[in-house]
Every structure is written in C-alpha cells, then in structure tokens.
PyMOL Python script that loads the backbone (N, CA, C, O; Angstrom):
from pymol import cmd

cmd.read_pdbstr("""\
ATOM      1  N   MET A   1      -3.141 -24.083  -8.773  1.00  0.00           N
ATOM      2  CA  MET A   1      -1.831 -22.806  -8.984  1.00  0.00           C
ATOM      3  C   MET A   1      -2.466 -21.460  -9.301  1.00  0.00           C
ATOM      4  O   MET A   1      -2.220 -20.416  -8.697  1.00  0.00           O
ATOM      5  N   LEU A   2      -3.403 -21.617 -10.428  1.00  0.00           N
ATOM      6  CA  LEU A   2      -3.808 -19.848 -10.850  1.00  0.00           C
ATOM      7  C   LEU A   2      -4.400 -19.439  -9.830  1.00  0.00           C
ATOM      8  O   LEU A   2      -4.359 -18.214  -9.722  1.00  0.00           O
ATOM      9  N   ASP A   3      -5.163 -20.192  -8.698  1.00  0.00           N
ATOM     10  CA  ASP A   3      -6.149 -19.616  -7.657  1.00  0.00           C
ATOM     11  C   ASP A   3      -5.355 -19.269  -6.499  1.00  0.00           C
ATOM     12  O   ASP A   3      -5.889 -18.394  -5.817  1.00  0.00           O
ATOM     13  N   LEU A   4      -4.073 -19.753  -6.002  1.00  0.00           N
ATOM     14  CA  LEU A   4      -3.221 -19.279  -5.451  1.00  0.00           C
ATOM     15  C   LEU A   4      -2.698 -18.113  -5.513  1.00  0.00           C
ATOM     16  O   LEU A   4      -2.334 -17.370  -4.601  1.00  0.00           O
ATOM     17  N   VAL A   5      -2.659 -17.911  -7.212  1.00  0.00           N
ATOM     18  CA  VAL A   5      -2.185 -16.524  -7.675  1.00  0.00           C
ATOM     19  C   VAL A   5      -3.245 -15.293  -7.361  1.00  0.00           C
ATOM     20  O   VAL A   5      -3.161 -14.112  -7.024  1.00  0.00           O
ATOM     21  N   CYS A   6      -4.137 -16.104  -7.621  1.00  0.00           N
ATOM     22  CA  CYS A   6      -5.410 -14.715  -7.579  1.00  0.00           C
ATOM     23  C   CYS A   6      -5.597 -14.296  -5.861  1.00  0.00           C
ATOM     24  O   CYS A   6      -5.909 -13.187  -5.429  1.00  0.00           O
ATOM     25  N   ASN A   7      -5.331 -15.419  -5.138  1.00  0.00           N
ATOM     26  CA  ASN A   7      -5.633 -15.048  -3.798  1.00  0.00           C
ATOM     27  C   ASN A   7      -4.683 -14.207  -3.448  1.00  0.00           C
ATOM     28  O   ASN A   7      -5.033 -13.085  -3.083  1.00  0.00           O
ATOM     29  N   LEU A   8      -3.333 -14.534  -3.475  1.00  0.00           N
ATOM     30  CA  LEU A   8      -2.292 -13.680  -2.962  1.00  0.00           C
ATOM     31  C   LEU A   8      -2.671 -12.150  -3.755  1.00  0.00           C
ATOM     32  O   LEU A   8      -2.416 -11.140  -3.099  1.00  0.00           O
ATOM     33  N   ILE A   9      -3.243 -11.983  -5.080  1.00  0.00           N
ATOM     34  CA  ILE A   9      -3.085 -10.931  -5.509  1.00  0.00           C
ATOM     35  C   ILE A   9      -4.329  -9.667  -4.612  1.00  0.00           C
ATOM     36  O   ILE A   9      -4.336  -8.454  -4.403  1.00  0.00           O
ATOM     37  N   THR A  10      -5.124 -10.689  -4.348  1.00  0.00           N
ATOM     38  CA  THR A  10      -6.288 -10.200  -3.338  1.00  0.00           C
ATOM     39  C   THR A  10      -5.786 -10.261  -2.090  1.00  0.00           C
ATOM     40  O   THR A  10      -6.105  -9.147  -1.675  1.00  0.00           O
ATOM     41  N   LEU A  11      -5.309 -10.710  -1.344  1.00  0.00           N
ATOM     42  CA  LEU A  11      -4.516 -10.446  -0.268  1.00  0.00           C
ATOM     43  C   LEU A  11      -3.481  -8.738  -0.351  1.00  0.00           C
ATOM     44  O   LEU A  11      -3.532  -7.687   0.288  1.00  0.00           O
ATOM     45  N   ALA A  12      -2.878  -9.104  -1.161  1.00  0.00           N
ATOM     46  CA  ALA A  12      -1.917  -7.649  -1.162  1.00  0.00           C
ATOM     47  C   ALA A  12      -2.787  -6.826  -1.447  1.00  0.00           C
ATOM     48  O   ALA A  12      -2.472  -5.734  -0.971  1.00  0.00           O
ATOM     49  N   PHE A  13      -3.951  -6.783  -2.113  1.00  0.00           N
ATOM     50  CA  PHE A  13      -4.914  -5.699  -2.793  1.00  0.00           C
ATOM     51  C   PHE A  13      -5.579  -5.226  -1.280  1.00  0.00           C
ATOM     52  O   PHE A  13      -5.828  -4.031  -1.122  1.00  0.00           O
ATOM     53  N   PHE A  14      -5.814  -6.050  -0.347  1.00  0.00           N
ATOM     54  CA  PHE A  14      -6.736  -5.569   0.735  1.00  0.00           C
ATOM     55  C   PHE A  14      -5.526  -5.299   1.825  1.00  0.00           C
ATOM     56  O   PHE A  14      -5.763  -4.600   2.810  1.00  0.00           O
ATOM     57  N   ALA A  15      -4.539  -5.737   1.665  1.00  0.00           N
ATOM     58  CA  ALA A  15      -2.814  -5.293   3.087  1.00  0.00           C
ATOM     59  C   ALA A  15      -3.160  -3.921   2.585  1.00  0.00           C
ATOM     60  O   ALA A  15      -3.654  -3.178   3.432  1.00  0.00           O
ATOM     61  N   ILE A  16      -2.948  -3.285   0.993  1.00  0.00           N
ATOM     62  CA  ILE A  16      -2.870  -2.069   0.651  1.00  0.00           C
ATOM     63  C   ILE A  16      -3.585  -0.983   1.343  1.00  0.00           C
ATOM     64  O   ILE A  16      -3.164   0.043   1.876  1.00  0.00           O
ATOM     65  N   ILE A  17      -4.948  -1.538   1.180  1.00  0.00           N
ATOM     66  CA  ILE A  17      -5.983  -0.712   1.525  1.00  0.00           C
ATOM     67  C   ILE A  17      -5.800  -0.398   2.743  1.00  0.00           C
ATOM     68  O   ILE A  17      -5.743   0.804   3.001  1.00  0.00           O
ATOM     69  N   VAL A  18      -5.626  -1.584   4.065  1.00  0.00           N
ATOM     70  CA  VAL A  18      -5.317  -1.579   5.500  1.00  0.00           C
ATOM     71  C   VAL A  18      -4.417  -0.457   5.460  1.00  0.00           C
ATOM     72  O   VAL A  18      -4.852   0.504   6.094  1.00  0.00           O
ATOM     73  N   TRP A  19      -3.123  -0.251   4.826  1.00  0.00           N
ATOM     74  CA  TRP A  19      -1.891   0.192   5.066  1.00  0.00           C
ATOM     75  C   TRP A  19      -2.118   1.731   4.830  1.00  0.00           C
ATOM     76  O   TRP A  19      -1.623   2.596   5.553  1.00  0.00           O
ATOM     77  N   ILE A  20      -2.863   1.963   3.816  1.00  0.00           N
ATOM     78  CA  ILE A  20      -3.469   3.187   3.377  1.00  0.00           C
ATOM     79  C   ILE A  20      -4.358   4.130   4.622  1.00  0.00           C
ATOM     80  O   ILE A  20      -4.298   5.348   4.791  1.00  0.00           O
ATOM     81  N   VAL A  21      -5.086   3.235   5.311  1.00  0.00           N
ATOM     82  CA  VAL A  21      -6.007   3.778   5.990  1.00  0.00           C
ATOM     83  C   VAL A  21      -5.214   3.737   7.267  1.00  0.00           C
ATOM     84  O   VAL A  21      -5.477   4.752   7.912  1.00  0.00           O
ATOM     85  N   LEU A  22      -4.285   2.913   7.934  1.00  0.00           N
ATOM     86  CA  LEU A  22      -3.815   2.898   9.052  1.00  0.00           C
ATOM     87  C   LEU A  22      -2.771   3.871   8.832  1.00  0.00           C
ATOM     88  O   LEU A  22      -2.283   4.245   9.898  1.00  0.00           O
ATOM     89  N   SER A  23      -2.256   4.416   7.790  1.00  0.00           N
ATOM     90  CA  SER A  23      -1.295   5.136   7.719  1.00  0.00           C
ATOM     91  C   SER A  23      -2.029   6.728   8.243  1.00  0.00           C
ATOM     92  O   SER A  23      -1.511   7.327   9.185  1.00  0.00           O
ATOM     93  N   TYR A  24      -3.096   7.228   7.621  1.00  0.00           N
ATOM     94  CA  TYR A  24      -4.198   8.310   7.742  1.00  0.00           C
ATOM     95  C   TYR A  24      -3.927   8.389   9.738  1.00  0.00           C
ATOM     96  O   TYR A  24      -3.510   9.313  10.436  1.00  0.00           O
ATOM     97  N   VAL A  25      -4.382   7.001  10.101  1.00  0.00           N
ATOM     98  CA  VAL A  25      -5.074   6.795  11.966  1.00  0.00           C
ATOM     99  C   VAL A  25      -3.436   7.284  12.374  1.00  0.00           C
ATOM    100  O   VAL A  25      -3.413   8.288  13.086  1.00  0.00           O
ATOM    101  N   VAL A  26      -1.892   6.624  11.967  1.00  0.00           N
ATOM    102  CA  VAL A  26      -1.039   7.028  12.642  1.00  0.00           C
ATOM    103  C   VAL A  26      -0.612   8.123  12.870  1.00  0.00           C
ATOM    104  O   VAL A  26      -0.278   8.511  13.989  1.00  0.00           O
ATOM    105  N   SER A  27      -0.548   8.954  11.562  1.00  0.00           N
ATOM    106  CA  SER A  27      -0.419  10.029  11.289  1.00  0.00           C
ATOM    107  C   SER A  27      -1.087  11.112  11.959  1.00  0.00           C
ATOM    108  O   SER A  27      -0.510  12.101  12.410  1.00  0.00           O
ATOM    109  N   PHE A  28      -2.847  10.797  12.030  1.00  0.00           N
ATOM    110  CA  PHE A  28      -3.510  12.032  12.687  1.00  0.00           C
ATOM    111  C   PHE A  28      -3.604  11.739  13.680  1.00  0.00           C
ATOM    112  O   PHE A  28      -3.659  12.688  14.461  1.00  0.00           O
ATOM    113  N   GLY A  29      -3.664  10.675  14.156  1.00  0.00           N
ATOM    114  CA  GLY A  29      -3.931   9.779  15.680  1.00  0.00           C
ATOM    115  C   GLY A  29      -2.836  10.047  16.460  1.00  0.00           C
ATOM    116  O   GLY A  29      -3.155  10.020  17.649  1.00  0.00           O
ATOM    117  N   ARG A  30      -1.530  10.325  16.261  1.00  0.00           N
ATOM    118  CA  ARG A  30      -0.504  10.463  16.939  1.00  0.00           C
ATOM    119  C   ARG A  30      -0.272   9.458  17.897  1.00  0.00           C
ATOM    120  O   ARG A  30      -0.083   9.763  19.075  1.00  0.00           O
ATOM    121  N   LEU A  31      -0.267   7.985  17.411  1.00  0.00           N
ATOM    122  CA  LEU A  31      -0.472   6.712  18.033  1.00  0.00           C
ATOM    123  C   LEU A  31       1.020   6.376  18.997  1.00  0.00           C
ATOM    124  O   LEU A  31       1.952   5.968  18.305  1.00  0.00           O
ATOM    125  N   PRO A  32       1.303   6.511  20.480  1.00  0.00           N
ATOM    126  CA  PRO A  32       2.768   6.202  20.482  1.00  0.00           C
ATOM    127  C   PRO A  32       2.976   5.146  19.957  1.00  0.00           C
ATOM    128  O   PRO A  32       2.036   4.572  19.406  1.00  0.00           O
ATOM    129  N   TRP A  33       4.541   4.452  19.973  1.00  0.00           N
ATOM    130  CA  TRP A  33       5.192   3.587  19.065  1.00  0.00           C
ATOM    131  C   TRP A  33       4.584   2.369  19.674  1.00  0.00           C
ATOM    132  O   TRP A  33       4.333   1.434  18.913  1.00  0.00           O
ATOM    133  N   GLY A  34       4.314   2.255  20.935  1.00  0.00           N
ATOM    134  CA  GLY A  34       4.222   0.799  21.382  1.00  0.00           C
ATOM    135  C   GLY A  34       2.585   0.307  21.090  1.00  0.00           C
ATOM    136  O   GLY A  34       2.275  -0.822  21.469  1.00  0.00           O
ATOM    137  N   HIS A  35       1.796   0.963  20.573  1.00  0.00           N
ATOM    138  CA  HIS A  35       0.372   1.064  20.202  1.00  0.00           C
ATOM    139  C   HIS A  35       0.382  -0.177  19.275  1.00  0.00           C
ATOM    140  O   HIS A  35       1.245  -0.351  18.415  1.00  0.00           O
ATOM    141  N   PRO A  36      -0.621  -1.004  19.512  1.00  0.00           N
ATOM    142  CA  PRO A  36      -1.311  -2.194  18.629  1.00  0.00           C
ATOM    143  C   PRO A  36      -1.491  -1.808  17.196  1.00  0.00           C
ATOM    144  O   PRO A  36      -0.923  -2.468  16.326  1.00  0.00           O
ATOM    145  N   ILE A  37      -2.239  -0.790  16.892  1.00  0.00           N
ATOM    146  CA  ILE A  37      -1.970  -0.286  15.288  1.00  0.00           C
ATOM    147  C   ILE A  37      -1.011   0.145  14.869  1.00  0.00           C
ATOM    148  O   ILE A  37      -0.694   0.297  13.690  1.00  0.00           O
ATOM    149  N   ARG A  38      -0.455   0.384  15.793  1.00  0.00           N
ATOM    150  CA  ARG A  38       1.190   1.142  15.113  1.00  0.00           C
ATOM    151  C   ARG A  38       1.665   0.086  14.843  1.00  0.00           C
ATOM    152  O   ARG A  38       2.137  -0.057  13.715  1.00  0.00           O
ATOM    153  N   ARG A  39       1.693  -0.888  15.689  1.00  0.00           N
ATOM    154  CA  ARG A  39       2.532  -2.415  15.057  1.00  0.00           C
ATOM    155  C   ARG A  39       2.330  -2.918  13.904  1.00  0.00           C
ATOM    156  O   ARG A  39       3.263  -3.341  13.222  1.00  0.00           O
ATOM    157  N   VAL A  40       0.895  -2.952  13.454  1.00  0.00           N
ATOM    158  CA  VAL A  40      -0.118  -3.605  12.557  1.00  0.00           C
ATOM    159  C   VAL A  40       0.490  -2.621  11.189  1.00  0.00           C
ATOM    160  O   VAL A  40       0.947  -3.128  10.165  1.00  0.00           O
ATOM    161  N   TYR A  41       0.397  -1.374  11.396  1.00  0.00           N
ATOM    162  CA  TYR A  41       0.948  -0.432  10.530  1.00  0.00           C
ATOM    163  C   TYR A  41       2.298  -1.011  10.237  1.00  0.00           C
ATOM    164  O   TYR A  41       2.555  -1.428   9.108  1.00  0.00           O
ATOM    165  N   ASP A  42       3.168  -1.052  11.213  1.00  0.00           N
ATOM    166  CA  ASP A  42       4.879  -0.884  11.033  1.00  0.00           C
ATOM    167  C   ASP A  42       4.826  -2.771  10.159  1.00  0.00           C
ATOM    168  O   ASP A  42       5.668  -3.093   9.320  1.00  0.00           O
ATOM    169  N   LEU A  43       4.032  -3.436  10.479  1.00  0.00           N
ATOM    170  CA  LEU A  43       4.452  -4.482  10.000  1.00  0.00           C
ATOM    171  C   LEU A  43       4.178  -4.662   8.052  1.00  0.00           C
ATOM    172  O   LEU A  43       4.876  -5.281   7.249  1.00  0.00           O
ATOM    173  N   LEU A  44       3.002  -3.916   7.828  1.00  0.00           N
ATOM    174  CA  LEU A  44       2.643  -4.017   6.030  1.00  0.00           C
ATOM    175  C   LEU A  44       3.151  -2.997   5.735  1.00  0.00           C
ATOM    176  O   LEU A  44       2.923  -2.629   4.583  1.00  0.00           O
ATOM    177  N   ALA A  45       4.012  -2.127   6.570  1.00  0.00           N
ATOM    178  CA  ALA A  45       4.803  -1.268   5.702  1.00  0.00           C
ATOM    179  C   ALA A  45       6.028  -1.825   5.244  1.00  0.00           C
ATOM    180  O   ALA A  45       6.532  -1.540   4.157  1.00  0.00           O
ATOM    181  N   ARG A  46       6.574  -2.731   6.189  1.00  0.00           N
ATOM    182  CA  ARG A  46       7.841  -3.700   5.900  1.00  0.00           C
ATOM    183  C   ARG A  46       7.480  -4.698   4.630  1.00  0.00           C
ATOM    184  O   ARG A  46       8.222  -5.622   4.296  1.00  0.00           O
ATOM    185  N   GLY A  47       6.713  -4.503   4.224  1.00  0.00           N
ATOM    186  CA  GLY A  47       6.142  -5.779   3.245  1.00  0.00           C
ATOM    187  C   GLY A  47       5.823  -4.820   1.942  1.00  0.00           C
ATOM    188  O   GLY A  47       5.833  -5.315   0.815  1.00  0.00           O
ATOM    189  N   ILE A  48       5.487  -3.159   2.194  1.00  0.00           N
ATOM    190  CA  ILE A  48       4.615  -2.811   1.202  1.00  0.00           C
ATOM    191  C   ILE A  48       5.552  -1.701   0.587  1.00  0.00           C
ATOM    192  O   ILE A  48       5.399  -1.291  -0.563  1.00  0.00           O
ATOM    193  N   ASP A  49       6.368  -1.323   1.297  1.00  0.00           N
ATOM    194  CA  ASP A  49       7.258  -0.419   1.214  1.00  0.00           C
ATOM    195  C   ASP A  49       8.249  -0.513   0.192  1.00  0.00           C
ATOM    196  O   ASP A  49       8.478   0.429  -0.568  1.00  0.00           O
ATOM    197  N   PRO A  50       8.971  -1.830   0.127  1.00  0.00           N
ATOM    198  CA  PRO A  50       9.693  -2.439  -0.955  1.00  0.00           C
ATOM    199  C   PRO A  50       9.251  -2.635  -2.213  1.00  0.00           C
ATOM    200  O   PRO A  50      10.097  -2.784  -3.096  1.00  0.00           O
ATOM    201  N   VAL A  51       7.785  -2.676  -2.557  1.00  0.00           N
ATOM    202  CA  VAL A  51       7.106  -2.731  -3.732  1.00  0.00           C
ATOM    203  C   VAL A  51       7.270  -1.563  -4.303  1.00  0.00           C
ATOM    204  O   VAL A  51       7.675  -1.317  -5.439  1.00  0.00           O
ATOM    205  N   LEU A  52       6.814  -0.588  -3.155  1.00  0.00           N
ATOM    206  CA  LEU A  52       6.235   1.125  -3.519  1.00  0.00           C
ATOM    207  C   LEU A  52       7.689   2.408  -4.279  1.00  0.00           C
ATOM    208  O   LEU A  52       7.775   3.397  -5.006  1.00  0.00           O
ATOM    209  N   ARG A  53       8.724   1.299  -3.307  1.00  0.00           N
ATOM    210  CA  ARG A  53      10.208   2.448  -3.621  1.00  0.00           C
ATOM    211  C   ARG A  53      10.277   2.489  -4.992  1.00  0.00           C
ATOM    212  O   ARG A  53      10.479   3.574  -5.537  1.00  0.00           O
ATOM    213  N   PRO A  54      10.087   1.058  -5.919  1.00  0.00           N
ATOM    214  CA  PRO A  54      10.438   1.629  -7.806  1.00  0.00           C
ATOM    215  C   PRO A  54       9.257   2.452  -8.370  1.00  0.00           C
ATOM    216  O   PRO A  54       9.347   2.939  -9.497  1.00  0.00           O
ATOM    217  N   ILE A  55       8.255   2.604  -7.683  1.00  0.00           N
ATOM    218  CA  ILE A  55       7.385   3.192  -8.639  1.00  0.00           C
ATOM    219  C   ILE A  55       7.517   4.755  -7.954  1.00  0.00           C
ATOM    220  O   ILE A  55       6.861   5.712  -8.368  1.00  0.00           O
ATOM    221  N   ARG A  56       8.476   4.822  -6.848  1.00  0.00           N
ATOM    222  CA  ARG A  56       8.015   6.401  -6.094  1.00  0.00           C
ATOM    223  C   ARG A  56       9.390   6.925  -7.045  1.00  0.00           C
ATOM    224  O   ARG A  56       9.623   8.123  -7.211  1.00  0.00           O
ATOM    225  N   ARG A  57      10.275   5.793  -7.651  1.00  0.00           N
ATOM    226  CA  ARG A  57      11.447   6.760  -8.163  1.00  0.00           C
ATOM    227  C   ARG A  57      10.872   7.188  -9.442  1.00  0.00           C
ATOM    228  O   ARG A  57      11.342   8.210  -9.943  1.00  0.00           O
ATOM    229  N   VAL A  58      10.085   6.669  -9.949  1.00  0.00           N
ATOM    230  CA  VAL A  58       9.632   7.028 -11.477  1.00  0.00           C
ATOM    231  C   VAL A  58       8.666   8.283 -11.377  1.00  0.00           C
ATOM    232  O   VAL A  58       8.813   9.401 -11.870  1.00  0.00           O
ATOM    233  N   ILE A  59       7.350   7.639 -10.381  1.00  0.00           N
ATOM    234  CA  ILE A  59       6.587   9.266 -10.034  1.00  0.00           C
ATOM    235  C   ILE A  59       6.740   9.323  -8.565  1.00  0.00           C
ATOM    236  O   ILE A  59       6.371   8.468  -7.760  1.00  0.00           O
ATOM    237  N   PRO A  60       7.427  10.617  -8.284  1.00  0.00           N
ATOM    238  CA  PRO A  60       7.703  10.833  -6.785  1.00  0.00           C
ATOM    239  C   PRO A  60       6.708  11.448  -6.398  1.00  0.00           C
ATOM    240  O   PRO A  60       6.319  12.161  -7.323  1.00  0.00           O
ATOM    241  N   PRO A  61       6.017  11.564  -5.419  1.00  0.00           N
ATOM    242  CA  PRO A  61       4.655  12.369  -4.555  1.00  0.00           C
ATOM    243  C   PRO A  61       5.026  13.757  -4.964  1.00  0.00           C
ATOM    244  O   PRO A  61       6.046  14.432  -4.833  1.00  0.00           O
ATOM    245  N   LEU A  62       3.112  14.081  -5.846  1.00  0.00           N
ATOM    246  CA  LEU A  62       3.075  15.471  -5.614  1.00  0.00           C
ATOM    247  C   LEU A  62       3.010  16.172  -4.767  1.00  0.00           C
ATOM    248  O   LEU A  62       2.458  15.814  -3.727  1.00  0.00           O
ATOM    249  N   ARG A  63       3.773  17.938  -4.960  1.00  0.00           N
ATOM    250  CA  ARG A  63       4.012  18.344  -3.645  1.00  0.00           C
ATOM    251  C   ARG A  63       2.503  19.058  -3.979  1.00  0.00           C
ATOM    252  O   ARG A  63       2.077  19.140  -5.131  1.00  0.00           O
ATOM    253  N   LEU A  64       1.801  19.535  -2.856  1.00  0.00           N
ATOM    254  CA  LEU A  64       0.530  20.466  -2.809  1.00  0.00           C
ATOM    255  C   LEU A  64       0.931  21.307  -1.794  1.00  0.00           C
ATOM    256  O   LEU A  64       0.599  21.034  -0.640  1.00  0.00           O
ATOM    257  N   GLY A  65       1.671  22.404  -2.065  1.00  0.00           N
ATOM    258  CA  GLY A  65       2.183  23.564  -0.859  1.00  0.00           C
ATOM    259  C   GLY A  65       2.759  22.467   0.081  1.00  0.00           C
ATOM    260  O   GLY A  65       3.535  21.585  -0.289  1.00  0.00           O
ATOM    261  N   GLY A  66       2.293  22.629   1.317  1.00  0.00           N
ATOM    262  CA  GLY A  66       2.945  21.896   2.633  1.00  0.00           C
ATOM    263  C   GLY A  66       3.000  20.452   2.328  1.00  0.00           C
ATOM    264  O   GLY A  66       3.820  19.702   2.859  1.00  0.00           O
ATOM    265  N   MET A  67       2.078  20.056   1.428  1.00  0.00           N
ATOM    266  CA  MET A  67       1.442  18.523   1.724  1.00  0.00           C
ATOM    267  C   MET A  67       2.183  17.567   0.634  1.00  0.00           C
ATOM    268  O   MET A  67       2.813  18.164  -0.239  1.00  0.00           O
ATOM    269  N   ALA A  68       2.174  16.375   0.601  1.00  0.00           N
ATOM    270  CA  ALA A  68       2.654  15.474  -0.667  1.00  0.00           C
ATOM    271  C   ALA A  68       1.439  14.334  -0.765  1.00  0.00           C
ATOM    272  O   ALA A  68       0.874  13.758   0.165  1.00  0.00           O
ATOM    273  N   LEU A  69       1.181  14.172  -2.505  1.00  0.00           N
ATOM    274  CA  LEU A  69       0.530  13.494  -2.101  1.00  0.00           C
ATOM    275  C   LEU A  69       1.392  12.017  -2.807  1.00  0.00           C
ATOM    276  O   LEU A  69       2.148  12.151  -3.769  1.00  0.00           O
ATOM    277  N   ASP A  70       1.191  10.965  -2.306  1.00  0.00           N
ATOM    278  CA  ASP A  70       2.188   9.902  -3.001  1.00  0.00           C
ATOM    279  C   ASP A  70       0.800   8.783  -3.939  1.00  0.00           C
ATOM    280  O   ASP A  70      -0.133   8.109  -3.503  1.00  0.00           O
ATOM    281  N   LEU A  71       1.119   8.960  -4.823  1.00  0.00           N
ATOM    282  CA  LEU A  71       0.372   8.345  -5.742  1.00  0.00           C
ATOM    283  C   LEU A  71       0.719   6.596  -6.378  1.00  0.00           C
ATOM    284  O   LEU A  71       0.085   6.019  -7.261  1.00  0.00           O
ATOM    285  N   SER A  72       1.741   6.138  -5.706  1.00  0.00           N
ATOM    286  CA  SER A  72       2.336   4.964  -5.437  1.00  0.00           C
ATOM    287  C   SER A  72       1.228   3.778  -5.528  1.00  0.00           C
ATOM    288  O   SER A  72       0.912   2.921  -6.353  1.00  0.00           O
ATOM    289  N   PRO A  73       0.694   4.301  -3.885  1.00  0.00           N
ATOM    290  CA  PRO A  73      -0.352   2.707  -4.010  1.00  0.00           C
ATOM    291  C   PRO A  73      -1.518   2.611  -5.015  1.00  0.00           C
ATOM    292  O   PRO A  73      -1.969   1.553  -5.454  1.00  0.00           O
ATOM    293  N   ILE A  74      -1.862   3.602  -5.263  1.00  0.00           N
ATOM    294  CA  ILE A  74      -2.983   3.576  -6.361  1.00  0.00           C
ATOM    295  C   ILE A  74      -2.179   2.975  -7.343  1.00  0.00           C
ATOM    296  O   ILE A  74      -2.729   1.917  -7.647  1.00  0.00           O
ATOM    297  N   ILE A  75      -1.030   3.148  -8.058  1.00  0.00           N
ATOM    298  CA  ILE A  75      -0.602   2.982  -8.862  1.00  0.00           C
ATOM    299  C   ILE A  75      -0.162   1.478  -8.824  1.00  0.00           C
ATOM    300  O   ILE A  75      -0.057   0.828  -9.864  1.00  0.00           O
ATOM    301  N   LEU A  76       0.107   0.916  -7.510  1.00  0.00           N
ATOM    302  CA  LEU A  76       0.520  -0.194  -7.510  1.00  0.00           C
ATOM    303  C   LEU A  76      -1.388  -1.299  -7.354  1.00  0.00           C
ATOM    304  O   LEU A  76      -1.708  -2.455  -7.630  1.00  0.00           O
ATOM    305  N   ILE A  77      -1.951  -0.386  -6.922  1.00  0.00           N
ATOM    306  CA  ILE A  77      -3.428  -1.163  -7.036  1.00  0.00           C
ATOM    307  C   ILE A  77      -3.773  -1.702  -8.329  1.00  0.00           C
ATOM    308  O   ILE A  77      -3.902  -2.828  -8.811  1.00  0.00           O
ATOM    309  N   VAL A  78      -3.918  -0.073  -8.866  1.00  0.00           N
ATOM    310  CA  VAL A  78      -3.958  -0.698 -10.345  1.00  0.00           C
ATOM    311  C   VAL A  78      -3.423  -1.639 -11.388  1.00  0.00           C
ATOM    312  O   VAL A  78      -3.991  -2.294 -12.262  1.00  0.00           O
ATOM    313  N   GLY A  79      -2.009  -1.498 -10.996  1.00  0.00           N
ATOM    314  CA  GLY A  79      -1.366  -2.740 -11.740  1.00  0.00           C
ATOM    315  C   GLY A  79      -1.892  -4.090 -11.488  1.00  0.00           C
ATOM    316  O   GLY A  79      -2.259  -4.908 -12.331  1.00  0.00           O
ATOM    317  N   LEU A  80      -1.870  -4.261  -9.596  1.00  0.00           N
ATOM    318  CA  LEU A  80      -2.128  -5.769  -9.325  1.00  0.00           C
ATOM    319  C   LEU A  80      -3.848  -5.820 -10.364  1.00  0.00           C
ATOM    320  O   LEU A  80      -4.108  -6.735 -11.146  1.00  0.00           O
ATOM    321  N   ARG A  81      -4.749  -4.676 -10.098  1.00  0.00           N
ATOM    322  CA  ARG A  81      -6.105  -5.131 -10.891  1.00  0.00           C
ATOM    323  C   ARG A  81      -5.702  -5.708 -12.562  1.00  0.00           C
ATOM    324  O   ARG A  81      -6.335  -6.643 -13.052  1.00  0.00           O
ATOM    325  N   ILE A  82      -4.731  -5.106 -13.214  1.00  0.00           N
ATOM    326  CA  ILE A  82      -4.818  -5.054 -14.478  1.00  0.00           C
ATOM    327  C   ILE A  82      -4.184  -6.443 -14.861  1.00  0.00           C
ATOM    328  O   ILE A  82      -4.430  -7.015 -15.923  1.00  0.00           O
ATOM    329  N   ILE A  83      -3.164  -7.028 -13.683  1.00  0.00           N
ATOM    330  CA  ILE A  83      -2.452  -8.279 -13.708  1.00  0.00           C
ATOM    331  C   ILE A  83      -3.515  -9.289 -13.801  1.00  0.00           C
ATOM    332  O   ILE A  83      -3.617 -10.166 -14.659  1.00  0.00           O
ATOM    333  N   GLN A  84      -4.542  -8.976 -12.493  1.00  0.00           N
ATOM    334  CA  GLN A  84      -5.733 -10.175 -12.581  1.00  0.00           C
ATOM    335  C   GLN A  84      -6.879 -10.116 -13.672  1.00  0.00           C
ATOM    336  O   GLN A  84      -7.770 -10.965 -13.664  1.00  0.00           O
ATOM    337  N   SER A  85      -6.853  -9.373 -14.359  1.00  0.00           N
ATOM    338  CA  SER A  85      -7.613  -9.158 -15.478  1.00  0.00           C
ATOM    339  C   SER A  85      -6.830 -10.068 -16.399  1.00  0.00           C
ATOM    340  O   SER A  85      -7.493 -10.824 -17.109  1.00  0.00           O
ATOM    341  N   ILE A  86      -5.281 -10.104 -16.502  1.00  0.00           N
ATOM    342  CA  ILE A  86      -4.559 -10.410 -17.864  1.00  0.00           C
ATOM    343  C   ILE A  86      -4.716 -12.016 -17.545  1.00  0.00           C
ATOM    344  O   ILE A  86      -4.779 -12.803 -18.489  1.00  0.00           O
ATOM    345  N   ILE A  87      -4.783 -12.532 -16.019  1.00  0.00           N
ATOM    346  CA  ILE A  87      -4.705 -13.672 -15.855  1.00  0.00           C
ATOM    347  C   ILE A  87      -5.672 -14.629 -15.410  1.00  0.00           C
ATOM    348  O   ILE A  87      -5.646 -15.797 -15.021  1.00  0.00           O
ATOM    349  N   GLY A  88      -6.786 -13.482 -15.652  1.00  0.00           N
ATOM    350  CA  GLY A  88      -7.934 -14.216 -15.475  1.00  0.00           C
ATOM    351  C   GLY A  88      -8.763 -14.748 -14.353  1.00  0.00           C
ATOM    352  O   GLY A  88      -9.447 -15.770 -14.291  1.00  0.00           O
ATOM    353  N   CYS A  89      -8.506 -13.693 -13.377  1.00  0.00           N
ATOM    354  CA  CYS A  89      -9.021 -14.111 -11.869  1.00  0.00           C
ATOM    355  C   CYS A  89     -10.155 -13.332 -11.628  1.00  0.00           C
ATOM    356  O   CYS A  89     -10.759 -13.435 -10.561  1.00  0.00           O
TER     357      CYS A  89
END
""", "prot")
cmd.dss("prot")
cmd.show_as("cartoon", "prot")
cmd.util.cbc("prot")
cmd.orient("prot")
C-alpha cells in the first residue's frame, strides 16, 4: 500500500512538472484550441488546478510589473516531497 502512495505522489510530481512546461508552450506558442498539446494541458489543468486553488488563496501570485509569478506549483511540489520524506518513499 505504501508503494502505491509513493508511486501516486511521484506521478503527481511529474504531472505538475509537465503541466508547468506545457503552460509555457501554450502561452508563448499561441496554440489553437484543438491542438493535441493544448488538450493534454487542459486535461492536466483539470486535475491540478483544484489542488492549487487553496494554495493560491493563501499565497497569491506575485505581481512583477506586467506579469505575475505563481508560486503555488512550487509550494505543492515541496509539499509532496515533504510528504514523501515523512512516509519514507
């Protein structure tokens, strides 16, 4: 059972990393709505955004001039790594 939890946390970690990279591709690549990369991004966003919302309420994105830096994915990754170290993955 512990192996399953460890594998799920690892899968979540990689999903967040892929989601972050794809968010840049979607933003700067100006992909159309039907593009396969956009579909993968939207699929990952549907699973990751509900987890990030509570973190964003506590720590909103940092405003840097005309842009915003969202720290919630980094905080989530650190939290997942802390959970992994506590349960001994």
